[in-house]
C-alpha positions in Angstrom: 72.0 121.6 -257.3 71.3 120.0 -254.4 72.7 116.2 -254.8 70.0 113.5 -253.3 72.9 112.4 -250.3 75.7 113.5 -248.5 78.7 112.0 -248.9 80.7 111.2 -252.0 79.5 107.3 -252.5 76.3 107.7 -251.7 75.6 110.2 -254.6 78.2 107.7 -256.3 75.2 105.5 -255.5 72.4 107.3 -256.8 74.1 107.8 -260.0 74.8 103.7 -260.6 70.9 103.2 -259.2 69.6 105.8 -261.6 72.0 104.6 -265.0 73.7 101.4 -264.0 74.6 100.9 -267.6 76.6 103.9 -268.4 79.9 104.0 -268.6 81.8 105.0 -265.7 85.4 104.9 -266.6 87.3 104.8 -269.8 91.0 103.3 -270.6 92.5 102.8 -273.8 91.9 98.7 -273.0 88.9 99.0 -271.3 85.3 100.9 -270.6 83.8 100.3 -267.2 80.0 100.5 -266.6 78.6 102.6 -263.0 77.2 99.3 -262.1 80.6 97.4 -262.3 82.5 100.1 -260.8 79.8 99.6 -257.8 80.4 96.1 -258.1 84.4 96.1 -257.5 84.1 99.4 -255.1 81.8 97.0 -253.0 83.3 94.2 -252.8 86.6 96.0 -251.2 84.4 97.4 -248.6 82.9 94.5 -247.5 86.9 93.3 -247.1 87.7 96.4 -245.6 84.5 96.6 -243.0 86.0 93.0 -242.0 89.0 94.4 -241.2 88.0 97.1 -238.9 87.8 100.6 -241.2 85.3 102.7 -240.6 84.3 106.3 -239.6 87.8 108.9 -239.7 89.9 105.6 -240.5 92.4 107.0 -242.7 93.3 104.0 -245.4 96.2 104.2 -247.6 95.7 104.2 -251.3 99.0 103.0 -253.3 97.6 102.2 -257.2 98.7 103.8 -260.6 96.4 105.8 -262.6 93.3 102.9 -264.0 90.9 101.5 -262.6 91.7 100.2 -259.3 92.8 103.3 -258.0 89.3 104.3 -258.7 87.6 101.4 -257.3 89.9 101.5 -254.3 89.1 104.7 -253.4 85.6 104.5 -253.8 85.8 101.2 -251.2 87.6 103.0 -248.6 84.8 105.3 -248.6 82.0 103.0 -249.1 83.5 101.4 -246.0 83.6 104.9 -244.1 86.7 105.6 -244.2 88.9 108.4 -245.7 91.8 107.1 -248.5 95.5 108.6 -248.5 96.8 108.5 -251.8 100.3 107.1 -252.0 101.9 107.3 -255.5 104.2 104.8 -256.6 106.4 106.7 -258.1 107.2 108.2 -254.4 110.6 107.7 -253.6 110.9 104.9 -250.5 111.8 107.9 -248.2 109.1 109.9 -248.7 106.9 106.7 -248.6 108.1 105.7 -245.6 107.3 109.0 -244.1 103.4 109.2 -245.3 103.2 105.6 -243.8 105.0 106.4 -240.4 102.8 110.2 -240.4 99.3 109.3 -241.1 100.1 105.5 -239.7 97.2 103.8 -241.7 96.1 100.7 -240.1 95.9 99.5 -243.4 97.0 99.7 -247.2 95.1 99.3 -250.1 97.1 98.1 -253.0 97.9 96.9 -256.4 99.7 94.4 -257.0 102.5 96.2 -259.4 102.7 98.7 -256.7 104.4 95.8 -254.5 108.2 97.1 -254.5 107.1 100.5 -252.9 105.5 99.1 -250.6 107.4 95.5 -249.1 108.7 96.1 -245.8 107.1 99.3 -245.3 103.8 98.4 -244.1 102.2 94.7 -242.4 98.8 95.0 -243.5 98.0 95.5 -247.1 95.0 94.2 -249.5 95.4 93.5 -252.6 93.0 95.3 -254.9 93.9 93.0 -257.5 94.2 89.5 -255.2 92.2 86.4 -255.6 89.0 87.6 -253.5 87.7 89.0 -257.1 84.6 88.1 -256.4 82.4 85.3 -258.5 80.2 87.9 -260.5 77.2 87.8 -258.4 76.2 91.4 -256.9 77.2 91.8 -253.4 74.8 93.8 -250.9 75.6 97.8 -250.6 77.8 98.5 -247.4 75.5 100.4 -244.8 76.8 101.5 -241.9 76.9 105.2 -240.3 77.6 108.5 -242.6 78.3 111.7 -241.8 79.3 114.5 -244.0 81.6 115.3 -241.8 83.4 112.1 -242.1 87.0 111.9 -243.0 87.2 111.3 -247.2 90.9 111.9 -247.8 94.2 113.3 -246.8 96.5 114.4 -249.1 99.8 115.7 -248.4 101.6 118.7 -249.6 105.3 120.2 -249.3 106.1 121.2 -245.9 108.3 124.2 -245.1 109.9 122.2 -242.6 111.2 119.7 -244.8 108.4 117.1 -243.9 105.1 117.2 -245.7 102.1 117.4 -244.1 98.3 115.9 -244.6 95.7 118.1 -245.0 92.3 116.7 -243.9 89.4 117.2 -245.9 85.9 116.0 -245.3 83.0 114.5 -247.5 80.5 117.7 -247.1 84.0 119.8 -248.3 84.0 118.2 -251.8 80.4 117.8 -252.2 79.2 121.7 -251.4 82.1 122.3 -254.0 80.3 121.0 -256.7 77.0 121.9 -255.6 78.0 125.5 -255.5 79.9 125.4 -258.9 77.8 123.6 -261.3 75.7 127.0 -261.5 78.5 128.1 -263.7 79.9 125.0 -265.9 76.7 123.0 -266.1 78.0 119.6 -265.4 75.8 116.7 -266.2 75.7 113.1 -267.3 76.7 113.5 -271.0 80.6 115.0 -270.0 83.7 113.3 -270.2 86.3 114.3 -268.1 89.8 114.0 -268.0 91.9 112.2 -265.1 94.6 114.5 -265.9 96.7 114.4 -262.6 97.7 111.8 -260.3 95.8 111.3 -257.6 98.1 112.6 -254.9 97.4 116.0 -256.4 94.0 117.8 -255.2 93.1 118.6 -259.0 92.3 114.9 -258.8 89.3 115.6 -256.6 88.4 117.7 -259.2 88.6 115.5 -262.1 87.3 112.0 -260.4 84.1 114.0 -258.8 83.4 115.9 -261.4 82.4 113.3 -263.7 81.3 110.7 -261.2 79.0 112.9 -258.8 77.1 113.9 -262.2 77.1 110.8 -263.6 80.0 111.5 -266.4 82.4 109.5 -267.9 86.0 109.8 -266.7 88.9 108.6 -269.2 91.9 107.9 -267.0 94.8 108.9 -269.4 97.8 107.0 -268.9 100.6 108.5 -266.8 103.1 108.9 -269.8 100.8 112.2 -271.2 102.4 114.3 -268.9 105.7 113.6 -270.9 103.9 113.5 -274.1 101.6 116.7 -275.3 101.4 114.6 -278.6 99.5 111.4 -277.2 97.6 113.8 -274.9 95.9 115.5 -278.0 95.3 112.7 -279.7 93.5 110.7 -276.4 91.3 114.0 -275.6 90.0 113.6 -279.4 89.6 109.9 -279.7 87.5 109.8 -276.1 85.4 113.0 -277.3 86.9 114.7 -274.0 84.8 117.8 -273.2 86.1 119.0 -269.5 90.0 119.2 -269.5 92.0 120.4 -266.9 95.2 121.6 -266.6 98.3 123.6 -265.3 99.2 126.9 -267.0 102.5 125.1 -267.9 100.8 121.8 -269.2 98.4 123.7 -271.8 101.4 125.4 -272.9 103.1 122.2 -273.6 100.0 120.4 -275.1 99.0 123.9 -277.7 102.7 123.0 -278.6 102.2 120.1 -279.9 99.8 121.5 -282.4 100.7 121.0 -285.9 102.0 124.3 -287.0 100.2 125.9 -289.7 97.5 123.3 -290.1 94.1 125.1 -289.6 91.8 123.7 -286.8 88.9 125.3 -285.2 88.8 122.3 -282.6 92.7 120.9 -282.1 91.8 118.9 -279.0 88.4 117.9 -280.4 85.3 119.3 -281.7 83.4 118.3 -277.5 86.0 119.8 -275.6 83.8 122.6 -274.3 85.7 123.9 -271.1 89.7 123.9 -270.0 90.2 125.0 -266.4 93.3 126.3 -265.4 94.7 125.6 -261.7 97.6 124.7 -259.4 99.5 127.5 -260.5 99.4 131.6 -261.3 98.2 131.7 -264.7 99.4 134.9 -267.0 97.3 135.2 -269.8 99.4 136.6 -272.1 100.6 133.2 -272.8 97.5 132.3 -274.5 97.8 135.4 -276.9 98.3 133.0 -279.7 95.7 130.1 -278.5 93.1 133.0 -278.6 93.7 134.9 -281.1 93.5 131.9 -283.5 90.1 130.0 -281.4 89.1 132.2 -279.4 87.5 132.1 -276.1 83.4 130.9 -276.7 84.7 126.8 -277.2 86.2 125.9 -275.5 86.1 128.7 -272.6 89.1 129.2 -271.1 88.4 129.4 -267.1 91.4 130.3 -264.8 90.3 128.8 -261.0 92.8 129.8 -258.1 92.6 127.6 -255.0 94.9 125.0 -252.0 94.0 121.5 -250.7 93.3 123.6 -247.8 90.2 125.0 -248.9 89.2 122.1 -251.4 90.4 122.6 -254.7 89.2 125.6 -255.7 88.5 128.9 -254.3 87.6 131.5 -257.3 86.6 131.6 -260.5 87.2 133.9 -263.7 86.7 133.1 -267.4 89.6 133.9 -269.5 89.1 136.1 -272.7 90.7 137.2 -275.6 91.2 141.0 -274.0 92.9 139.4 -270.9 95.9 138.6 -273.4 96.6 142.1 -273.7 96.2 143.5 -269.7 99.9 142.6 -269.2 101.2 140.2 -266.7 98.0 140.7 -264.3 96.9 137.2 -262.9 93.0 137.6 -262.6 91.5 135.3 -260.5 87.8 137.0 -260.2 85.2 136.4 -257.7 85.2 133.9 -254.7 82.6 130.4 -254.9 79.3 131.9 -253.7 79.8 129.9 -250.2 83.2 131.2 -249.7 84.4 134.5 -247.9 88.0 135.6 -250.0 89.2 138.3 -248.6 92.6 140.6 -248.8 94.0 141.2 -245.0 96.7 143.4 -243.7 98.6 141.9 -240.9 96.1 142.9 -238.7 94.0 141.0 -240.5 91.7 144.0 -241.7 90.4 144.6 -244.8 92.8 146.3 -247.7 91.7 149.4 -250.0 91.3 148.5 -253.6 94.4 148.6 -255.4 96.7 148.0 -252.2 98.2 144.1 -251.8 97.7 141.8 -249.0 97.2 138.0 -247.8 94.5 136.2 -249.1 92.1 134.5 -246.2 89.3 132.3 -247.2 86.3 131.5 -245.5 83.5 129.5 -245.7 82.8 125.1 -245.8 85.2 124.9 -248.0 88.0 125.0 -245.7 89.5 121.6 -244.2 89.0 120.1 -241.0 93.0 120.8 -240.4 96.3 119.1 -240.8 96.8 115.1 -239.7 98.7 115.4 -236.0 99.7 118.8 -236.5 97.1 120.7 -234.1 100.0 123.5 -233.9 100.3 123.7 -237.5 96.6 123.7 -237.6 95.9 126.5 -235.1 99.0 128.6 -237.0 97.3 128.0 -240.3 93.4 128.0 -239.5 92.9 131.6 -237.6 89.9 133.2 -236.0 89.6 136.6 -238.4 87.6 140.2 -236.5 84.6 138.9 -236.7 85.5 135.1 -234.9 85.0 133.5 -238.7 87.5 130.7 -239.2 89.7 131.8 -241.9 92.5 129.9 -243.6 95.7 132.5 -244.0 96.6 131.1 -247.7 100.4 132.7 -247.9 99.4 134.2 -251.1 99.6 137.9 -252.1 96.4 139.5 -254.3 95.0 142.8 -254.6 91.1 143.9 -255.8 90.6 145.9 -258.8 87.3 147.1 -259.8 85.7 144.5 -257.3 87.9 141.4 -259.2 90.6 139.7 -257.5 94.2 139.9 -259.3 96.9 137.1 -258.1 100.2 138.7 -257.0 102.1 135.4 -255.8 103.5 133.5 -252.5 104.4 135.8 -249.3 106.1 133.3 -247.4 108.8 132.3 -250.2 106.5 128.9 -251.2 106.8 128.2 -255.2 104.4 126.9 -257.5 105.6 124.6 -260.5 103.9 123.1 -262.8 100.9 122.6 -260.7 102.3 121.9 -257.5 102.6 123.6 -254.9 106.7 123.2 -253.1 108.2 124.3 -250.0 111.8 125.4 -250.8 112.8 124.7 -247.2 111.6 121.1 -247.3 114.7 121.1 -251.1 117.1 122.5 -249.0 117.1 120.4 -246.2 117.0 117.0 -248.4 119.7 118.4 -250.4 122.1 119.3 -247.4 121.4 116.4 -246.1 123.4 114.6 -248.8 126.7 114.9 -247.4 128.5 117.2 -249.6 126.6 120.5 -249.2 126.9 123.0 -246.7 123.9 124.9 -247.7 121.4 124.7 -250.2 119.3 127.3 -251.8 116.4 126.6 -253.9 113.4 128.7 -255.9 112.5 129.0 -259.7 114.1 130.2 -262.6 112.9 130.4 -266.5 114.5 127.6 -268.6 116.0 128.8 -271.8 112.8 127.6 -273.9 110.7 129.7 -271.4 109.4 127.3 -268.8 109.4 127.9 -265.1 111.4 125.7 -263.7 113.1 124.2 -259.8 116.7 125.1 -259.4 119.3 124.5 -256.7 122.0 126.8 -255.5 124.9 124.5 -253.8 127.5 126.1 -251.5 130.3 122.3 -251.1 130.6 122.0 -247.5 134.0 122.9 -245.9 135.5 119.2 -246.2 134.2 118.9 -249.7 135.4 122.6 -251.2 138.0 122.2 -253.8 138.2 118.0 -253.4 135.4 117.4 -255.2 135.0 119.2 -258.4 131.6 120.9 -259.1 130.4 118.4 -261.4 130.9 115.6 -258.4 128.9 117.9 -255.9 126.1 118.5 -258.5 126.1 114.5 -258.9 125.7 113.4 -255.5 123.0 116.2 -254.7 120.9 114.7 -257.7 121.3 111.3 -256.3 119.9 112.2 -253.3 117.2 114.1 -254.7 115.9 111.1 -256.7 116.5 108.7 -253.6 114.5 110.8 -251.4 112.0 113.2 -253.3 109.4 112.5 -255.8 110.0 114.2 -259.1 107.9 117.1 -258.6 109.9 118.3 -256.1 113.4 117.4 -257.5 115.3 120.6 -259.0 115.6 120.8 -262.9 118.8 123.1 -262.7 121.5 122.9 -260.2 124.8 125.0 -260.0 127.6 125.1 -257.2 128.4 128.9 -256.1 131.2 129.7 -253.7 128.2 132.2 -251.4 124.6 132.9 -251.4 124.3 136.6 -252.4 121.9 138.3 -249.6 120.2 141.9 -249.7 121.0 144.4 -247.1 117.9 142.9 -244.9 119.8 139.7 -244.7 117.7 137.4 -247.0 118.9 135.5 -249.8 119.0 137.7 -252.7 117.0 135.3 -255.1 117.4 138.3 -257.8 121.6 138.1 -258.1 121.4 134.4 -258.0 119.4 134.5 -261.3 121.2 137.3 -262.5 124.7 135.4 -262.2 123.3 132.4 -264.2 122.1 135.0 -267.1 125.4 136.8 -266.9 127.4 133.6 -266.3 129.2 134.9 -264.0 129.8 133.1 -260.4 131.6 129.7 -259.9 131.0 126.3 -260.7 129.1 125.0 -263.5 125.2 123.9 -263.5 122.9 121.3 -265.4 119.7 120.3 -266.1 118.5 117.1 -264.7 115.1 115.4 -263.9 112.9 117.3 -266.7 
């Protein structure tokens, strides 16, 4: 499918013209038509244009998951700017870093986020301010627009202890849907659920998958991420057809289903697609679901991708047979306009069955990192044929022409769908003042969930002076003040030293073995679950 328009907001505008009365957004409280959503966005766009927003101007967007966030996003884009999502749940330190690093001239926000922004930015445009309009239509903003304009900047975890902003252009997103529509047949009759924060790039797929095709977007409350029962209820009530989940979130959802109650369509008969992304999928975890419900409706799709390559790179339907093939994580084949290669250290293709690093080339590649030219040059490299490649840091191999995901090559973790640089969390914990060294890694909890774990070595002045419980409490207080929830460890343990391998690297296996054996000094606790 080729859209009439090259930018996200112009394609949305075409949907408004075709079906102004169709419902664009639904919540538990209200439904908003395409025409009404466009009017809200246009009023904001005119205000922003008057304040100097234009192409490639980053504009902060601080709003909770609701209609205001979507109207704010569309208004920023219609003004020519690129939105920079700032999650109101982020700690003050994280918000301050994003605002300093990005330096947006304006922040668009709702008044219920005032406590997050107070004193942190001098120029705030309130989405729910006094300038709500008198109900009459406003002229459609018309300014210069290019598909190479900035659409958004989403920050991801950084190995140096600071998050980095990924700059994505309109053309990167538009071609994602043009290329994948033949697989999924997205259309105006689809209802998508917005499950993820707009600060997580999975939301880009959810929001525009609905609005670019004239479908309906259901704005799920943030509480659904902690209440699988509520999620199941809302999916059925809103007759959702497309659900996007990390494998961990889906496992939580299916455990909330009634035990022993036969239901061929537990999430509702309308659900036709469950699309996985954000972390490694082991098909064996879906065995019970597949045995009971099959693999046809809903179809289960595994998609691999990262923020720098615009959400998704590959596509692989999951079948009942996959659940019987061991611990492999099949990610299939690349999106048609992308080249996904498995290369060695010299950027040469490796034979089938041989592990290597994943590199991606094609029009999905982001512009680069905001204000980080050296890092951009390090990660976006020239291939042997001169093509621009993104070095993912992920390991994979090909088997019979299919890509199998093996995990991170550089120690980066994916927990609950979020990409996490352990160095960022470690640097934060060491700034607590009581910790000399911290090692952060993944760990499987007693209920089988992969969680973030922190192993702490106390500083010399605190060893013996503070109890392990006091050290842990100080570390978790600092983490709560400085890190968003997804970067806070769920498990802490104080140790006298960090075990090392003969090569001088941290022996993560030894740390985990001590946990299971009950060995090692100190005590541990689970937090922020």
